[in-house]
VOPAGU-2260 file (C-alpha; in pm, 1 decimal, decimal comma):
REM VOPAGU-2260
SITE   aa  ch    i         X         Y         Z
SITE  UNK   A    0   11773,8    5172,0   -4420,1
SITE  UNK   A    1   11930,0    5436,3   -4191,3
SITE  UNK   A    2   11834,9    5793,7   -4270,9
SITE  UNK   A    3   12180,9    5934,8   -4329,0
SITE  UNK   A    4   12081,5    6248,7   -4519,3
SITE  UNK   A    5   11864,8    6489,5   -4315,8
SITE  UNK   A    6   11708,8    6788,9   -4489,9
SITE  UNK   A    7   11586,1    7062,1   -4264,2
SITE  UNK   A    8   11345,4    7342,8   -4343,9
SITE  UNK   A    9   11452,9    7676,3   -4190,0
SITE  UNK   A   10   11153,1    7905,7   -4118,6
SITE  UNK   A   11   10956,8    7763,1   -3828,7
SITE  UNK   A   12   11171,1    7452,3   -3806,4
SITE  UNK   A   13   11527,4    7555,9   -3723,0
SITE  UNK   A   14   11449,8    7924,8   -3653,6
SITE  UNK   A   15   11151,8    8119,9   -3529,2
SITE  UNK   A   16   11158,5    8389,1   -3801,7
SITE  UNK   A   17   10805,6    8512,7   -3736,6
SITE  UNK   A   18   10897,2    8854,4   -3601,0
SITE  UNK   A   19   11095,7    8965,9   -3905,4
SITE  UNK   A   20   10855,2    8813,0   -4154,5
SITE  UNK   A   21   10539,7    8956,7   -3993,6
SITE  UNK   A   22   10684,9    9304,2   -3950,9
SITE  UNK   A   23   10801,0    9301,6   -4312,2
SITE  UNK   A   24   10458,5    9175,4   -4439,7
SITE  UNK   A   25   10282,3    9450,2   -4243,6
SITE  UNK   A   26   10518,9    9701,2   -4393,6
SITE  UNK   A   27   10447,5    9572,6   -4741,7
SITE  UNK   A   28   10073,3    9562,8   -4701,0
SITE  UNK   A   29   10075,9    9915,7   -4557,9
SITE  UNK   A   30   10271,6   10042,7   -4854,8
SITE  UNK   A   31   10010,7    9880,8   -5080,3
SITE  UNK   A   32    9713,5   10032,9   -4895,2
SITE  UNK   A   33    9603,0    9726,5   -4704,2
SITE  UNK   A   34    9548,5    9732,4   -4328,5
SITE  UNK   A   35    9579,8    9389,4   -4167,4
SITE  UNK   A   36    9512,6    9329,5   -3795,4
SITE  UNK   A   37    9466,8    8951,6   -3790,1
SITE  UNK   A   38    9791,9    8787,2   -3681,1
SITE  UNK   A   39    9685,0    8448,7   -3812,7
SITE  UNK   A   40    9659,7    8597,5   -4162,9
SITE  UNK   A   41   10020,1    8709,7   -4130,4
SITE  UNK   A   42   10150,4    8381,4   -3991,8
SITE  UNK   A   43   10036,5    8214,2   -4318,3
SITE  UNK   A   44   10334,0    8372,6   -4490,2
SITE  UNK   A   45   10586,5    8172,6   -4291,2
SITE  UNK   A   46   10682,2    7874,4   -4506,1
SITE  UNK   A   47   10540,0    7909,1   -4857,2
SITE  UNK   A   48   10698,6    8103,5   -5142,1
SITE  UNK   A   49   10638,0    8477,0   -5096,8
SITE  UNK   A   50   10496,1    8557,7   -5437,3
SITE  UNK   A   51   10260,5    8267,9   -5435,6
SITE  UNK   A   52   10149,4    8362,2   -5084,5
SITE  UNK   A   53   10053,6    8720,6   -5193,6
SITE  UNK   A   54    9861,9    8572,8   -5488,8
SITE  UNK   A   55    9673,6    8315,4   -5272,6
SITE  UNK   A   56    9614,1    8513,6   -4958,7
SITE  UNK   A   57    9534,6    8857,0   -5101,0
SITE  UNK   A   58    9429,7    8780,8   -5456,0
SITE  UNK   A   59    9722,7    8971,4   -5607,4
SITE  UNK   A   60    9794,8    8929,7   -5976,4
SITE  UNK   A   61   10138,0    8785,5   -6046,5
SITE  UNK   A   62   10269,7    9124,4   -6144,4
SITE  UNK   A   63   10134,7    9284,7   -5823,9
SITE  UNK   A   64   10278,7    8998,7   -5614,4
SITE  UNK   A   65   10621,1    9047,9   -5770,0
SITE  UNK   A   66   10598,0    9417,8   -5679,9
SITE  UNK   A   67   10494,8    9324,9   -5325,5
SITE  UNK   A   68   10797,5    9094,4   -5296,7
SITE  UNK   A   69   11029,7    9389,0   -5380,0
SITE  UNK   A   70   10862,2    9608,9   -5115,8
SITE  UNK   A   71   10894,2    9325,8   -4861,8
SITE  UNK   A   72   11264,8    9299,3   -4927,1
SITE  UNK   A   73   11312,6    9673,2   -4867,5
SITE  UNK   A   74   11258,8    9606,6   -4499,8
SITE  UNK   A   75   11350,4    9241,4   -4468,7
SITE  UNK   A   76   11696,5    9270,8   -4614,4
SITE  UNK   A   77   11801,2    9544,5   -4374,0
SITE  UNK   A   78   11607,8    9463,1   -4057,0
SITE  UNK   A   79   11379,7    9160,9   -4080,8
SITE  UNK   A   80   11635,2    8894,6   -4169,0
SITE  UNK   A   81   11790,2    8903,2   -3824,7
SITE  UNK   A   82   11466,3    8944,2   -3627,3
SITE  UNK   A   83   11466,7    8573,2   -3544,6
SITE  UNK   A   84   11609,9    8320,3   -3301,2
SITE  UNK   A   85   11697,6    7949,8   -3311,3
SITE  UNK   A   86   11416,9    7718,0   -3205,5
SITE  UNK   A   87   11472,0    7570,0   -2858,1
SITE  UNK   A   88   11674,7    7247,5   -2879,0
SITE  UNK   A   89   11772,6    7292,2   -3242,4
SITE  UNK   A   90   12143,5    7354,8   -3183,4
SITE  UNK   A   91   12183,6    7063,6   -2942,6
SITE  UNK   A   92   11998,7    6826,3   -3179,0
SITE  UNK   A   93   12216,5    6924,0   -3477,3
SITE  UNK   A   94   12528,9    6876,9   -3272,4
SITE  UNK   A   95   12418,3    6527,9   -3170,0
SITE  UNK   A   96   12319,0    6436,2   -3525,2
SITE  UNK   A   97   12647,9    6562,4   -3670,5
SITE  UNK   A   98   12835,2    6361,6   -3408,3
SITE  UNK   A   99   12632,7    6057,9   -3511,0
SITE  UNK   A  100   12761,0    6090,4   -3863,6
SITE  UNK   A  101   12446,1    6215,4   -4024,8
SITE  UNK   A  102   12482,0    6448,8   -4329,6
SITE  UNK   A  103   12279,9    6762,8   -4254,6
SITE  UNK   A  104   12133,8    6992,5   -4518,7
SITE  UNK   A  105   11902,7    7295,2   -4529,3
SITE  UNK   A  106   11611,2    7285,6   -4782,6
SITE  UNK   A  107   11417,9    7610,8   -4758,8
SITE  UNK   A  108   11201,2    7819,9   -4988,3
SITE  UNK   A  109   11358,0    8127,7   -4827,6
SITE  UNK   A  110   11607,8    8292,5   -5065,3
SITE  UNK   A  111   11938,5    8115,7   -5017,6
SITE  UNK   A  112   12121,8    8443,1   -4957,9
SITE  UNK   A  113   11906,4    8520,6   -4654,2
SITE  UNK   A  114   11926,1    8163,6   -4523,0
SITE  UNK   A  115   12306,1    8173,9   -4525,8
SITE  UNK   A  116   12301,6    8514,4   -4348,4
SITE  UNK   A  117   12096,0    8374,1   -4067,5
SITE  UNK   A  118   12292,2    8052,9   -4034,3
SITE  UNK   A  119   12622,1    8250,0   -4025,1
SITE  UNK   A  120   12507,2    8498,4   -3767,3
SITE  UNK   A  121   12379,4    8242,7   -3522,5
SITE  UNK   A  122   12673,8    7998,6   -3570,7
SITE  UNK   A  123   12478,8    7726,6   -3749,3
SITE  UNK   A  124   12668,0    7720,5   -4076,8
SITE  UNK   A  125   12914,5    7447,1   -3981,8
SITE  UNK   A  126   12639,0    7200,6   -3915,9
SITE  UNK   A  127   12534,8    7182,6   -4277,1
SITE  UNK   A  128   12708,8    7031,6   -4576,4
SITE  UNK   A  129   12458,1    7177,5   -4823,2
SITE  UNK   A  130   12230,8    7482,3   -4794,4
SITE  UNK   A  131   11969,1    7529,7   -5065,8
SITE  UNK   A  132   11701,2    7796,2   -5095,5
SITE  UNK   A  133   11529,1    7986,2   -5367,3
SITE  UNK   A  134   11699,6    8233,7   -5597,8
SITE  UNK   A  135   11637,7    8608,9   -5557,6
SITE  UNK   A  136   11485,0    8612,9   -5908,3
SITE  UNK   A  137   11205,8    8366,2   -5821,1
SITE  UNK   A  138   11376,9    8061,6   -5959,4
SITE  UNK   A  139   11362,9    7742,6   -5747,6
SITE  UNK   A  140   11073,0    7851,6   -5520,9
SITE  UNK   A  141   10887,1    7519,5   -5489,3
SITE  UNK   A  142   10998,8    7281,9   -5212,8
SITE  UNK   A  143   11036,9    6988,8   -5453,7
SITE  UNK   A  144   11274,5    7196,5   -5667,2
SITE  UNK   A  145   11475,7    7284,4   -5356,6
SITE  UNK   A  146   11500,2    6917,1   -5247,6
SITE  UNK   A  147   11608,6    6809,9   -5593,0
SITE  UNK   A  148   11885,5    7073,6   -5583,4
SITE  UNK   A  149   12001,2    6947,7   -5248,4
SITE  UNK   A  150   12047,4    6601,0   -5402,8
SITE  UNK   A  151   12228,2    6751,0   -5701,5
SITE  UNK   A  152   12479,4    6935,9   -5480,3
SITE  UNK   A  153   12530,6    6634,6   -5253,2
SITE  UNK   A  154   12626,6    6443,4   -5570,4
SITE  UNK   A  155   12591,9    6107,1   -5398,1
SITE  UNK   A  156   12371,3    5933,4   -5650,9
SITE  UNK   A  157   12017,9    5830,1   -5560,6
SITE  UNK   A  158   12002,7    5862,6   -5182,3
SITE  UNK   A  159   11628,2    5922,9   -5151,5
SITE  UNK   A  160   11577,5    5602,4   -4949,8
SITE  UNK   A  161   11842,4    5720,9   -4700,5
SITE  UNK   A  162   11699,2    6073,5   -4678,8
SITE  UNK   A  163   11442,2    6254,5   -4455,7
SITE  UNK   A  164   11278,2    6590,2   -4504,9
SITE  UNK   A  165   11206,4    6769,9   -4175,8
SITE  UNK   A  166   10971,7    7066,5   -4171,7
SITE  UNK   A  167   10677,4    7237,0   -4002,6
SITE  UNK   A  168   10440,5    7310,4   -4296,2
SITE  UNK   A  169   10244,1    7115,9   -4558,6
SITE  UNK   A  170   10475,5    7247,2   -4826,3
SITE  UNK   A  171   10761,4    7050,3   -4675,5
SITE  UNK   A  172   10552,9    6735,4   -4672,8
SITE  UNK   A  173   10416,5    6779,1   -5024,1
SITE  UNK   A  174   10763,8    6852,6   -5158,1
SITE  UNK   A  175   10911,0    6544,9   -4993,4
SITE  UNK   A  176   10631,7    6323,4   -5136,3
SITE  UNK   A  177   10687,0    6459,0   -5482,7
SITE  UNK   A  178   11055,9    6371,4   -5457,5
SITE  UNK   A  179   10995,2    6028,0   -5310,6
SITE  UNK   A  180   11144,7    6122,6   -4972,5
SITE  UNK   A  181   11012,8    6026,1   -4625,7
SITE  UNK   A  182   10908,7    6321,6   -4411,6
SITE  UNK   A  183   10881,9    6439,9   -4053,0
SITE  UNK   A  184   10640,3    6713,9   -3956,1
SITE  UNK   A  185   10732,4    6921,4   -3652,1
SITE  UNK   A  186   10446,5    7078,6   -3458,0
SITE  UNK   A  187   10667,0    7350,8   -3315,7
SITE  UNK   A  188   10624,8    7567,5   -3621,4
SITE  UNK   A  189   10330,3    7749,1   -3779,9
SITE  UNK   A  190   10109,2    7477,7   -3928,4
SITE  UNK   A  191    9738,8    7506,3   -3859,0
SITE  UNK   A  192    9578,0    7232,4   -3653,0
SITE  UNK   A  193    9571,5    6909,5   -3847,4
SITE  UNK   A  194    9778,4    7043,3   -4137,7
SITE  UNK   A  195   10065,2    6796,7   -4109,2
SITE  UNK   A  196    9831,6    6501,3   -4076,1
SITE  UNK   A  197    9623,8    6607,2   -4375,4
SITE  UNK   A  198    9943,1    6652,3   -4580,1
SITE  UNK   A  199   10037,8    6297,6   -4502,7
SITE  UNK   A  200   10357,8    6340,1   -4299,8
SITE  UNK   A  201   10524,5    5999,9   -4238,6
SITE  UNK   A  202   10612,4    6100,7   -3880,8
SITE  UNK   A  203   10508,1    6386,3   -3659,3
SITE  UNK   A  204   10704,7    6511,6   -3353,2
SITE  UNK   A  205   10649,5    6796,6   -3111,4
SITE  UNK   A  206   11006,5    6922,8   -3058,1
SITE  UNK   A  207   11372,3    6851,6   -3118,5
SITE  UNK   A  208   11395,9    6614,8   -2823,0
SITE  UNK   A  209   11125,3    6401,0   -2978,7
SITE  UNK   A  210   11299,9    6429,6   -3316,5
SITE  UNK   A  211   11628,9    6297,3   -3173,7
SITE  UNK   A  212   11436,3    6003,3   -3020,9
SITE  UNK   A  213   11263,5    5931,2   -3351,1
SITE  UNK   A  214   11590,0    5938,8   -3546,5
SITE  UNK   A  215   11734,5    5673,7   -3318,3
SITE  UNK   A  216   11491,2    5437,3   -3485,9
SITE  UNK   A  217   11541,1    5563,4   -3846,2
């Protein structure tokens, strides 16, 4: 069955958003009295829900993690959101897929408001029929919740067999599995070595050229 509905993660998949996220995490940690010099510890924040990441990576209580999220947004909303760039080959791939008649969607744990700001600034908005992210008040932060909302907004019935989730982190793969959707892991993002394999991605590609080749068979 042809994969007509393609769901793309944003951070690390369509866009390299590392600069804005890392600078805003450093700002947050500094405000909270934590000095962090290990870049790998900061890269872990790209992909997963922000509050859960503060809880897991720094042992914050839920209340402290919520406070950290607000500090993060002090900088990110004004500066960090646009400290990013499209991943090489992304635009050309989306253009080809759109021409091929695929229905393109964004499924991200990033707040939907910020996702739309980025897509609009870089001229990506017209590629996507549906853009779904988390809510600013911490609703819909899990990837499976985001994927389910994509299907709800598409309103095409059960199209899981015709759908594909494309992302660069284990959260994308786990979310797809929970929703019964086939997945593609992209190595161009911020996954640790072996992460996509361990998560059980159905397919793994290195870049958008390889993704286009793969989709010719799906």
